[in-house]
LUMKEDO-314806 format. One line per 3 residues: number of its first residue (from 0); their letters; for each residue x, y, z of C-alpha. Coordinates in steps of 0.02 Angstrom, whole numbers, always signed. Example, Ala and Ser with C-alpha at 12.3 -4.5 7.8 and 13.67 -1.06 7.14 Angstrom:
BEGIN
0	as	+615:-225:+390; +684:-53:+357;
//
This chain:
BEGIN
0	mdn	+304:-4266:+1625; +318:-4449:+1678; +337:-4550:+1517;
3	sgt	+383:-4714:+1603; +233:-4805:+1528; +274:-4766:+1347;
6	lal	+459:-4793:+1383; +425:-4967:+1450; +320:-5010:+1297;
9	kqe	+456:-4952:+1176; +584:-5048:+1278; +482:-5208:+1270;
12	vlt	+460:-5199:+1081; +645:-5168:+1052; +694:-5310:+1169;
15	klt	+576:-5429:+1078; +650:-5374:+912; +828:-5402:+976;
18	eaf	+782:-5575:+1038; +704:-5614:+870; +860:-5558:+779;
21	fsd	+973:-5676:+873; +850:-5820:+857; +851:-5951:+719;
24	sfe	+699:-5872:+632; +712:-5682:+632; +579:-5644:+502;
27	ekt	+446:-5759:+575; +476:-5709:+756; +471:-5526:+707;
30	rli	+301:-5555:+625; +237:-5632:+785; +292:-5493:+903;
33	pyd	+120:-5408:+912; +38:-5576:+948; +168:-5626:+1077;
36	mrp	+144:-5461:+1167; -46:-5466:+1156; -96:-5651:+1146;
39	kgs	-276:-5707:+1126; -375:-5686:+1286; -253:-5563:+1365;
42	dvp	-311:-5404:+1449; -304:-5247:+1342; -202:-5123:+1444;
45	frc	-218:-4966:+1339; -338:-4974:+1191; -516:-5019:+1149;
48	ciy	-476:-5194:+1090; -336:-5318:+1063; -339:-5292:+875;
51	ker	-297:-5107:+888; -163:-5149:+1015; -85:-5268:+891;
54	ail	-98:-5143:+749; -5:-5013:+850; +128:-5138:+903;
57	rdr	+151:-5185:+720; +185:-5002:+679; +310:-4990:+822;
60	via	+403:-5139:+752; +406:-5058:+580; +487:-4901:+653;
63	dlg	+609:-5005:+754; +656:-5098:+595; +704:-4927:+525;
66	fsi	+558:-4889:+409; +436:-4743:+398; +261:-4791:+453;
69	edd	+191:-4660:+334; +252:-4769:+189; +169:-4927:+252;
72	nee	+26:-4997:+146; -41:-5102:+291; -33:-5258:+183;
75	tsl	+153:-5292:+199; +196:-5423:+329; +320:-5384:+467;
78	svy	+421:-5532:+405; +443:-5441:+238; +499:-5283:+329;
81	ake	+622:-5388:+430; +694:-5464:+271; +711:-5291:+192;
84	alk	+799:-5227:+348; +927:-5366:+332; +962:-5320:+150;
87	ret	+969:-5132:+182; +1139:-5048:+170; +1089:-4867:+205;
90	tdn	+949:-4775:+295; +873:-4606:+254; +892:-4450:+360;
93	kvl	+709:-4430:+411; +733:-4484:+589; +554:-4474:+656;
96	tvi	+394:-4561:+605; +214:-4552:+670; +112:-4702:+723;
99	gaa	-57:-4643:+659; -152:-4782:+747; -78:-4730:+915;
102	ckg	-110:-4543:+890; -261:-4486:+991; -305:-4351:+866;
105	cvp	-312:-4222:+1006; -422:-4069:+990; -330:-3913:+929;
108	nrm	-225:-3806:+1047; -341:-3673:+1117; -394:-3572:+1266;
111	yvt	-556:-3634:+1345; -678:-3560:+1470; -734:-3693:+1595;
114	nlc	-894:-3701:+1699; -799:-3617:+1841; -830:-3449:+1756;
117	qgc	-937:-3339:+1869; -972:-3200:+1743; -895:-3075:+1863;
120	var	-924:-2888:+1848; -738:-2849:+1836; -727:-2929:+1662;
123	scv	-540:-2954:+1692; -522:-3076:+1548; -611:-2963:+1423;
126	nac	-504:-2814:+1471; -343:-2914:+1467; -367:-2979:+1289;
129	kfg	-278:-2868:+1162; -357:-2957:+1015; -541:-2937:+1055;
132	ain	-562:-3125:+1065; -667:-3129:+1225; -849:-3080:+1239;
135	ivn	-987:-3111:+1367; -1119:-3232:+1305; -1265:-3280:+1417;
138	gks	-1175:-3207:+1566; -1016:-3308:+1539; -851:-3272:+1453;
141	yid	-835:-3342:+1277; -674:-3354:+1175; -680:-3332:+987;
144	ssk	-546:-3455:+931; -527:-3368:+762; -462:-3213:+853;
147	ckn	-372:-3295:+999; -182:-3296:+992; -160:-3414:+1141;
150	ckm	-64:-3278:+1235; -139:-3341:+1401; -166:-3166:+1470;
153	cma	-348:-3208:+1506; -294:-3363:+1600; -172:-3260:+1703;
156	vcp	-300:-3131:+1760; -453:-3240:+1792; -486:-3235:+1980;
159	yna	-572:-3405:+1977; -443:-3497:+1870; -590:-3531:+1755;
162	ivk	-491:-3518:+1593; -374:-3657:+1543; -265:-3698:+1396;
165	iav	-309:-3859:+1307; -142:-3917:+1242; -94:-4046:+1112;
168	pce	+64:-4113:+1196; +168:-4143:+1039; +118:-3979:+956;
171	dac	+138:-3883:+1118; +312:-3955:+1146; +377:-3919:+971;
174	pvg	+475:-3755:+977; +469:-3725:+788; +292:-3773:+738;
177	aie	+347:-3929:+643; +196:-4032:+697; +22:-4005:+634;
180	kde	-134:-4108:+601; -162:-4197:+436; -330:-4212:+348;
183	hgl	-380:-4348:+472; -337:-4244:+625; -181:-4346:+664;
186	aki	-6:-4282:+698; +102:-4247:+547; +285:-4193:+548;
189	dhe	+351:-4062:+429; +529:-4126:+408; +583:-3963:+326;
192	kci	+545:-3870:+487; +588:-4008:+610; +750:-3987:+709;
195	scg	+743:-4165:+777; +746:-4103:+956; +642:-4252:+1014;
198	rcv	+529:-4151:+1127; +374:-4218:+1038; +436:-4396:+1063;
201	krc	+454:-4367:+1249; +293:-4269:+1274; +168:-4377:+1179;
204	pfg	+77:-4477:+1314; +28:-4610:+1186; +204:-4639:+1117;
207	ain	+137:-4599:+944; +299:-4521:+881; +443:-4641:+859;
210	eks	+624:-4633:+808; +669:-4737:+657; +792:-4856:+735;
213	qii	+957:-4918:+663; +966:-5062:+787; +952:-5197:+653;
216	dil	+1093:-5118:+553; +1201:-5123:+710; +1150:-5299:+759;
219	khi	+1199:-5363:+586; +1379:-5309:+616; +1378:-5384:+790;
222	knn	+1311:-5550:+724; +1442:-5551:+586; +1577:-5522:+718;
225	dei	+1632:-5364:+628; +1741:-5235:+712; +1613:-5116:+786;
228	iam	+1660:-4978:+907; +1541:-4888:+1026; +1559:-4709:+1084;
231	iap	+1455:-4674:+1240; +1391:-4497:+1274; +1430:-4418:+1444;
234	sia	+1247:-4423:+1497; +1251:-4613:+1500; +1325:-4609:+1676;
237	gqf	+1178:-4645:+1791; +1064:-4717:+1656; +1106:-4898:+1700;
240	kcs	+1117:-4978:+1873; +1305:-4995:+1860; +1466:-4896:+1839;
243	iyq	+1520:-4840:+1666; +1664:-4964:+1682; +1542:-5108:+1710;
246	lkt	+1438:-5043:+1565; +1592:-5049:+1454; +1617:-5232:+1499;
249	ami	+1433:-5270:+1466; +1440:-5187:+1295; +1595:-5286:+1247;
252	kag	+1504:-5445:+1300; +1359:-5390:+1190; +1474:-5384:+1038;
255	fkd	+1562:-5216:+1030; +1750:-5232:+1006; +1787:-5077:+1110;
258	vye	+1700:-4932:+1196; +1758:-4751:+1206; +1696:-4608:+1314;
261	vaq	+1632:-4460:+1214; +1684:-4359:+1367; +1860:-4378:+1299;
264	gad	+1801:-4280:+1147; +1715:-4157:+1265; +1884:-4115:+1340;
267	itt	+1946:-4067:+1166; +1788:-3964:+1137; +1816:-3875:+1303;
270	kne	+1994:-3823:+1260; +1950:-3767:+1084; +1795:-3674:+1139;
273	aee	+1891:-3586:+1279; +2022:-3526:+1155; +1887:-3469:+1035;
276	fee	+1792:-3378:+1173; +1949:-3284:+1227; +1986:-3234:+1047;
279	rmk	+1809:-3173:+1017; +1806:-3071:+1177; +1975:-2996:+1131;
282	nge	+1900:-2943:+964; +1756:-2855:+1052; +1616:-2976:+1010;
285	pfm	+1469:-2959:+1131; +1442:-3145:+1164; +1467:-3322:+1099;
288	tts	+1349:-3470:+1104; +1407:-3648:+1135; +1405:-3776:+995;
291	cca	+1374:-3946:+1075; +1185:-3965:+1067; +1133:-4044:+902;
294	gyn	+954:-3982:+919; +1016:-3803:+938; +1131:-3824:+789;
297	elr	+983:-3884:+684; +882:-3735:+746; +1017:-3615:+689;
300	kkh	+1024:-3692:+517; +837:-3691:+485; +760:-3552:+589;
303	lne	+888:-3440:+673; +1016:-3385:+546; +1039:-3218:+634;
306	inq	+1123:-3302:+782; +1249:-3397:+675; +1382:-3262:+682;
309	yas	+1386:-3279:+872; +1390:-3470:+876; +1552:-3559:+916;
312	dtk	+1641:-3639:+769; +1711:-3774:+884; +1654:-3950:+842;
315	tpm	+1549:-4060:+956; +1623:-4193:+1072; +1555:-4327:+955;
318	fyi	+1654:-4253:+811; +1819:-4258:+904; +1801:-4432:+979;
321	aei	+1746:-4500:+810; +1907:-4431:+734; +2009:-4520:+867;
324	vrk	+1915:-4684:+844; +1929:-4678:+654; +2118:-4653:+663;
327	khp	+2138:-4801:+781; +2010:-4912:+695; +2006:-4859:+510;
330	nak	+1901:-5008:+453; +1780:-5017:+599; +1596:-4975:+603;
333	tvf	+1566:-4839:+732; +1411:-4815:+840; +1371:-4658:+940;
336	vsp	+1267:-4702:+1095; +1155:-4558:+1146; +984:-4507:+1218;
339	cva	+958:-4379:+1080; +856:-4382:+918; +949:-4232:+848;
342	krk	+1114:-4326:+858; +1044:-4444:+726; +1048:-4297:+605;
345	evf	+1225:-4256:+657; +1276:-4437:+629; +1212:-4430:+449;
348	ene	+1325:-4280:+419; +1482:-4355:+497; +1583:-4475:+389;
351	nvd	+1670:-4546:+543; +1509:-4606:+625; +1406:-4744:+547;
354	ylm	+1258:-4768:+665; +1169:-4701:+818; +1102:-4811:+956;
357	nyi	+998:-4729:+1091; +994:-4781:+1274; +829:-4874:+1255;
360	elk	+902:-4975:+1112; +1061:-5012:+1210; +959:-5077:+1356;
363	all	+859:-5184:+1234; +1020:-5257:+1166; +1084:-5300:+1340;
366	dgk	+916:-5368:+1395; +895:-5465:+1234; +1064:-5549:+1260;
369	kin	+1028:-5576:+1446; +1176:-5469:+1503; +1162:-5384:+1673;
372	pde	+1286:-5238:+1679; +1283:-5230:+1869; +1350:-5408:+1875;
375	cee	+1497:-5369:+1759; +1674:-5331:+1812; +1744:-5159:+1776;
378	tmf	+1848:-5124:+1620; +1942:-4959:+1624; +1958:-4838:+1479;
381	eie	+2127:-4814:+1397; +2113:-4626:+1430; +2014:-4563:+1579;
384	ssk	+1905:-4412:+1540; +1899:-4260:+1653; +1766:-4217:+1781;
387	qgr	+1711:-4072:+1671; +1699:-4178:+1513; +1594:-4307:+1602;
390	nyg	+1477:-4169:+1661; +1436:-4108:+1484; +1267:-4195:+1486;
393	vtg	+1199:-4084:+1626; +1138:-3906:+1603; +1279:-3787:+1645;
396	gva	+1411:-3919:+1616; +1479:-3850:+1453; +1492:-3671:+1515;
399	gav	+1567:-3734:+1678; +1700:-3832:+1585; +1746:-3685:+1473;
402	gki	+1752:-3569:+1623; +1869:-3689:+1713; +2010:-3658:+1589;
405	tsn	+1972:-3484:+1522; +2108:-3357:+1560; +2082:-3213:+1679;
408	tae	+2093:-3089:+1536; +1924:-3147:+1469; +1800:-3143:+1612;
411	lkp	+1670:-3275:+1573; +1490:-3238:+1622; +1379:-3387:+1580;
414	yii	+1198:-3367:+1525; +1109:-3535:+1527; +963:-3582:+1415;
417	ncl	+895:-3740:+1496; +771:-3800:+1363; +730:-3737:+1189;
420	dkd	+551:-3677:+1175; +461:-3534:+1088; +507:-3411:+1226;
423	tik	+693:-3454:+1231; +701:-3443:+1041; +628:-3268:+1053;
426	tlk	+762:-3227:+1182; +900:-3286:+1065; +826:-3184:+922;
429	kfa	+823:-3033:+1035; +1006:-3056:+1082; +1054:-3069:+899;
432	mnk	+949:-2918:+848; +1016:-2808:+989; +1192:-2878:+971;
435	ecp	+1206:-2904:+1158; +1164:-3023:+1298; +1147:-2908:+1449;
438	egn	+1166:-3048:+1575; +1314:-3143:+1505; +1442:-3169:+1367;
441	lie	+1443:-3359:+1349; +1270:-3427:+1309; +1253:-3613:+1339;
444	vmc	+1103:-3683:+1246; +1030:-3851:+1297; +883:-3913:+1195;
447	ceg	+819:-4029:+1331; +771:-3975:+1505; +908:-4027:+1624;
450	gci	+1027:-4057:+1480; +1060:-4220:+1388; +1008:-4321:+1540;
453	ggn	+834:-4256:+1500; +840:-4321:+1322; +693:-4414:+1248;
456	aai	+783:-4583:+1257; +849:-4563:+1435; +793:-4713:+1537;
459	eqq	+821:-4649:+1713; +739:-4507:+1809; +850:-4353:+1812;
462	kna	+860:-4348:+2002; +928:-4526:+2010; +1041:-4502:+1859;
465	kks	+1121:-4348:+1937; +1160:-4442:+2097; +1249:-4580:+2002;
468	lqk	+1339:-4455:+1892; +1399:-4359:+2045; +1483:-4516:+2113;
471	lld	+1580:-4530:+1950; +1626:-4345:+1954; +1687:-4359:+2133;
474	nss	+1813:-4489:+2074; +1867:-4394:+1918; +2006:-4267:+1895;
477	dik	+1987:-4088:+1838; +2028:-4043:+1659; +2203:-3978:+1629;
480	kd	+2232:-3815:+1538; +2377:-3877:+1431;
//
């Protein structure tokens, strides 16, 4: 799905907020953001009126200031929220919030018979339904929603394509049923079920589900000239119109004291995971799953305990690079830069990482400070990461890296899960129940389609991002076994 419209809107709000922060009147300019973006007499691009537009923009600012919109009483001024954000020392671990005013209140997920139905004699849809949910009423097919299980068999067999699925994008995207409607028919997140995969954020065409940003917490340290270190995820290559070396320079200009590649941590993950894979295969285990995807790790904790015994115990690339950074900079504040909501949860659990900044927020920081990365000189990294480590953000990259250094005694057969959804979760459950994966012995699980470059906060189309990434890979060296 093309989410460029909602992405641009989120980007604009964050940029305005960044500009306000570095101005001489943060609280007042934050209060005025909805009015600056939708001034009197301006065209209303999305909603019924300018007042609703402003109300939704206000909620976006609240989320970007790091607060839950669900807790807003609608009377508190944005200037008060801005002041509270400045005083805040910690944030809570509920990483998503719903903008109720932006939520369309979509009709429930259901199968629906359109006017294309011809009432054919074959009754293919009636015969295909195992639940007795389809009858013929007035010569046309009719679906009893109380019996329908949304299996889509009727849709598959209809010769006229007369049956469609009416989908609620956020609910349909959620692989664990963590989104439902509240008493007003608006989206509501069950944080006990939620695995923070970010699929709802990406799929909602109204941008009604927002991350709770930590950008103000990060900007405070930059403004105070504190030692603050950034760690950029491998998928960042190709997200900006520049090389990663130019991006490093731009980030240092923006206020970071240094920038590390998380791909350096990925090289450590690769070596540890390869050793673990060989040991498990030697011990006769049927398969092992990779450990890098934070959304998958949240899924295992909350919904898929049966797969845990087959999951790699190796830590994520973020874990290893954060250890390195903490040893070199014991008093610094550390920021993981990522396109992933689920990594926010992982950050809360890692004592060596203080904050997460997503790619949209990083672009807002650079735009807000009028820094063009493509005009910057290149600054090299102290340690160059491998080609395989830099490819971790693409589906197949983790398994490919592990396979590169696995010994011949443990023949690696990758099985790739390129997106967590209800069907792939069923597949994982089946593998765990049967204690075998017939098609492979190393299961790489990527929560987002395409890998991390398909994350909800990615700012570049995958096709373009892959081209830029490939240029970097072509100039990178292979990982060494020792």
